[in-house]
Every structure is written in structure tokens, then in C-alpha cells.
C-alpha positions in Angstrom: 22.8 -5.3 -17.3 25.3 -7.9 -18.5 26.9 -7.4 -21.9 27.4 -11.2 -22.3 24.9 -12.9 -24.5 22.3 -14.8 -22.3 22.2 -18.5 -22.4 18.5 -18.4 -23.2 16.3 -15.6 -24.6 12.6 -16.2 -25.3 10.6 -13.3 -26.7 6.8 -13.2 -27.1 6.5 -16.9 -27.6 3.1 -18.3 -28.6 2.3 -21.9 -29.3 -1.0 -23.6 -30.1 -2.2 -27.2 -30.2 -5.0 -27.0 -32.7 -7.3 -24.3 -31.3 -5.8 -24.7 -27.8 -3.2 -22.1 -26.9 -0.6 -23.7 -24.7 1.8 -20.7 -24.4 0.8 -17.1 -24.9 3.2 -14.1 -25.5 5.7 -15.6 -23.1 9.2 -14.0 -22.5 12.1 -15.2 -20.4 15.9 -14.5 -20.2 18.4 -16.8 -18.5 21.8 -15.3 -17.9 24.9 -17.5 -18.0 26.0 -19.2 -14.8 22.5 -19.0 -13.2 20.2 -21.7 -11.9 16.8 -20.6 -13.2 13.5 -22.0 -12.2 10.4 -22.2 -14.4 7.6 -22.8 -12.0 4.0 -23.8 -12.7 1.3 -26.3 -12.2 1.0 -29.3 -14.5 -0.3 -28.0 -17.8 1.0 -24.5 -17.3 3.0 -24.5 -20.6 6.5 -25.3 -19.2 7.2 -28.4 -21.3 5.9 -26.8 -24.5 8.2 -23.8 -23.8 11.2 -26.1 -23.4 10.3 -28.0 -26.6 10.2 -24.8 -28.5 13.7 -24.0 -27.1 15.0 -27.3 -28.4 13.4 -26.9 -31.8 11.2 -29.9 -31.1 8.2 -27.6 -31.7 7.9 -24.6 -33.9 6.3 -21.6 -32.3 3.3 -19.9 -33.9 4.8 -16.5 -33.0 7.8 -15.1 -31.2 11.5 -16.1 -31.2 13.9 -18.2 -29.2 17.7 -17.7 -28.9 20.2 -20.1 -27.4 23.5 -18.4 -26.8 22.3 -15.8 -29.3 21.5 -18.4 -32.0 18.2 -19.4 -33.5 17.9 -23.2 -32.6 15.9 -23.8 -35.8 18.7 -22.4 -38.0 21.6 -23.5 -35.9 20.4 -26.8 -34.4 23.7 -28.6 -34.3 25.6 -25.7 -32.8 23.0 -25.1 -30.1 22.4 -28.7 -29.2 26.1 -29.4 -28.9 26.3 -26.8 -26.1 23.3 -28.1 -24.1 21.7 -31.2 -22.6 18.1 -31.9 -22.0 16.4 -34.3 -19.6 12.6 -34.7 -20.3 10.0 -35.8 -17.9 9.5 -39.1 -19.7 12.9 -40.8 -20.4 13.1 -42.8 -23.7 15.8 -45.5 -23.4 16.4 -48.6 -25.5 15.0 -51.4 -23.3 17.5 -54.1 -24.5 20.6 -52.0 -23.6 22.2 -52.2 -20.3 23.0 -49.1 -18.3 26.6 -49.4 -19.4 25.7 -49.7 -23.1 23.2 -46.9 -22.8 25.8 -44.5 -21.4 28.4 -45.6 -24.0 25.9 -45.1 -26.8 25.0 -41.6 -25.6 28.7 -40.8 -25.1 29.3 -41.6 -28.7 27.4 -38.4 -29.7 29.5 -36.1 -27.5 32.9 -34.5 -28.1 33.8 -34.8 -24.4 32.7 -36.9 -21.4 33.8 -36.7 -17.8 34.4 -40.4 -16.8 35.1 -39.4 -13.2 31.7 -37.8 -12.9 30.1 -40.8 -14.5 31.7 -43.2 -12.0 30.9 -41.0 -9.1 27.2 -40.7 -10.0 26.8 -44.4 -10.8 28.2 -45.2 -7.3 26.1 -42.5 -5.6 22.9 -43.7 -7.3 23.8 -47.4 -6.7 23.0 -48.2 -10.4 24.0 -51.6 -11.7 25.8 -51.1 -15.0 24.7 -54.5 -16.2 21.0 -54.0 -15.6 18.9 -53.6 -18.7 17.1 -50.3 -19.2 13.8 -52.1 -19.7 13.9 -53.3 -16.1 14.7 -49.9 -14.6 12.2 -47.9 -12.6 11.1 -44.4 -13.7 13.5 -42.9 -11.1 16.4 -45.1 -12.2 15.8 -44.1 -15.8 15.8 -40.4 -14.8 19.1 -41.1 -12.9 20.7 -42.6 -16.1 19.5 -39.7 -18.2 20.9 -37.1 -15.7 24.3 -38.8 -15.7 24.2 -38.7 -19.5 23.3 -35.0 -19.4 25.9 -34.0 -16.9 29.0 -36.0 -18.1 29.4 -34.1 -21.4 29.7 -30.9 -19.3 27.4 -28.8 -21.5 27.1 -25.1 -21.1 23.3 -25.3 -20.6 21.5 -28.0 -18.7 17.7 -28.1 -19.3 15.7 -30.3 -16.8 12.0 -30.9 -17.2 10.5 -32.1 -13.9 13.7 -33.9 -13.0 12.5 -35.3 -9.7 9.0 -36.4 -10.6 9.8 -40.1 -10.7 11.9 -40.2 -7.5 11.3 -41.3 -4.0 10.4 -38.1 -2.0 12.9 -39.0 0.7 15.9 -38.9 -1.7 14.7 -36.1 -4.1 16.6 -33.3 -2.4 19.9 -35.1 -2.0 19.6 -36.4 -5.5 19.2 -33.1 -7.2 21.9 -31.4 -5.1 24.2 -34.2 -6.1 23.5 -33.7 -9.8 23.7 -30.0 -9.8 26.8 -30.1 -7.6 28.5 -32.4 -10.1 27.5 -30.3 -13.0 28.5 -26.9 -11.6 31.6 -28.0 -9.7 34.3 -27.5 -12.4 33.2 -24.2 -14.0 30.2 -22.6 -12.3 30.4 -19.3 -14.1 29.8 -21.1 -17.5 27.3 -23.7 -16.3 23.7 -22.6 -16.7 20.6 -24.6 -15.5 17.0 -24.2 -16.5 14.7 -26.3 -14.3 11.0 -26.8 -15.0 9.1 -28.0 -11.9 6.0 -27.8 -9.8 7.9 -29.3 -6.8 9.4 -26.0 -5.8 10.4 -26.8 -2.2 13.1 -29.3 -3.4 15.0 -26.6 -5.2 14.9 -24.0 -2.4 18.4 -22.5 -2.0 19.5 -23.7 -5.5 17.4 -21.4 -7.6 18.9 -17.9 -8.4 15.9 -16.6 -10.3 12.5 -17.8 -11.4 9.5 -17.3 -13.5 6.0 -18.5 -12.6 3.8 -19.6 -15.5 0.1 -20.1 -15.4 -2.1 -21.0 -18.4 0.8 -20.4 -20.8 1.5 -16.9 -19.5 4.2 -15.4 -17.3 2.8 -14.3 -14.0 5.9 -13.3 -12.0 9.6 -13.1 -12.7 11.9 -12.4 -9.7 15.3 -12.9 -8.3 15.0 -15.7 -5.6 16.7 -13.7 -2.8 14.5 -10.7 -3.6 11.4 -12.8 -3.6 12.2 -14.2 -0.1 12.9 -10.7 1.2 9.8 -9.2 -0.3 7.4 -12.0 0.7 9.2 -13.0 3.9 8.7 -16.6 2.9 10.0 -19.7 0.9 9.8 -19.9 -2.9 7.0 -22.4 -2.6 4.9 -20.0 -0.5 5.6 -17.3 -3.0 4.3 -19.6 -5.7 1.2 -20.4 -3.8 0.5 -16.8 -2.9 1.0 -15.7 -6.6 -1.4 -18.3 -8.0 -3.8 -18.3 -5.1 -3.5 -22.1 -5.0 
């Protein structure tokens, strides 16, 4: 077992919305330098778990640690070392793409301009287009550029391909992850929440399957393929009986 403090540690997390329990006694550990998949159907509790990680929600029970720190007590320190892309992207509609990226860059200590230029060209984004006229996929692209360019130690992606054309999803996510991990892969950690598992085949190192707010299976991706003799998507289907 690694002596290095994990990027993410969640222990016995429980969160309720009123009387409805969204997450129950959930635990997860993400080691540094890994690409970790949090798999589950819509409504499985993935987004709630991520929001507890980010101190956007306060869990009823359990604890969360980001690089060994409690995000509720060390919010600035933890958030300065991570970037989060939610499923729904809030952008100021009157800002252009250029103004949006400059605004988001103003909150960061560092920003890789070469990566920004490369991804803008790759995604064919018009820097002068206003955010209010962008499609959901384009808003996601802008948010991912803003998340990758500060080169955070932890990148948290919640359903990052849900608004994209299926034809370009795979190439898109490989481009983003490639740009993020390229310079320092041992210190670049990714936590991806998704129900579109096939698109991340070959990128995921380890995964947890959630169902009804609970952990159903946690396994190394290579071991899962060896044990089940199948793809991660088929492992997911077999595990949930879906």
C-alpha cells in the first residue's frame, strides 16, 4: 500500500435530501496519478458524492479528505489544487469565450497558455462567440479548457461527455485527458463520474460502481477485464443486472 497520502479519501459517507437518502455509507480511495471511474446509472449518487467532496454539500455522516485535508476546514487549500467540471455548466451569457477564459484564469496562480491555444484550435471554438449562444457541448469544452489549463493536481469531471456528439466523444475526452496528464502524469489525478462507460475504456485505471447511493463493486480495471473476460461496460451491466 502506498505511503503517499491519497488524492481523495471518502469514508462512510451518508447524505440525505429530506427523508430521501442519496448516498449511504459510501467509501472510496483515489491514489495520486490514477484515472478513477465512478460508474453508475443516473441518480446513483455520483453527483451528490462529488458535491460533498467539494464542500458544496455537507454530509450527514462520514468524512471526506482531499490530499489529507478536510475540504470544509481547508476549502481554499483544497480547491486551489483541484478543478471541477459539473454536468451543467454555468457561464455568464454576455461574456465571449475569450472573456470567460480570462475571467476564470484570474482566479488561478498558473495557466498554461499553450494548452489553452491547442484546445481552442482542436475544438474549433470561436474566441469571440458569446457564451449565451454556445451549445451544451461547447460550454462543456470551454469548462474543460478552464479546468485543464491551471494544471491542477486533481481533476474532477461529472458526466463530462453528456452534452457532446457521440461521434466525437471518445476523441474529445482523450484529447482533454492527454493534455492534462502530458506534463506530469504521476501527479495528475482524475476522478470521472459517468454512466457512459465505453467512452473511457482504456483510460480508467480503477473504478467503483455505485447503485442507489451504495458502493457495489470496486476493482482495478485490468483485473476486472481479466476476471470477467469483458469490457468495463459489460462488467457494469453484469454487476447491476441492467
